[in-house]
C-alpha positions, 0 to 999 in steps of 0.5 A: 500500500502506498503511504498516505500520511507522514507524522513529524514531531520534534521536541526541543530541550527548551520545551518547544514542540513542533508537530506536523501532519503531512498528507503524502497522498497530495504529493502523489497527486502532484507527482502524477503529471510528471510521471505521465509526461516522462513515461514516453521518454523513458520508453524511447530511451529503453528502446534505444538502449535495449540492444546493449542490455541497459533497456531492461534495467531502465524498465526495471527501475520504475517497479523497483522504485514503486516497491521501495515507496510501498515498503515505507508504510509502517516506518517509524524513526525516532532519534534522540540526542542531548537537545532534541527528540525527532519522531517520524512515522509514515502510514 
């Protein structure tokens, strides 16, 4: 499943807190036109490079990138030092 929401929380030692909820589904909607525009160019480059063997690699990049993005669902990162605590959650 594609991640749809990212929560970011930063707590400073002084007590200041920052909480952000970033709707990732809006980011995907904004990226969709770029993907649609660049897809024909990627296919042409893959077709040109197919005899050398790199065309197959170029066509495999898209599905691999999609798998990596889908794997981000459920990611939780928490970092802490003497001054700050940072918490990132992707759902």
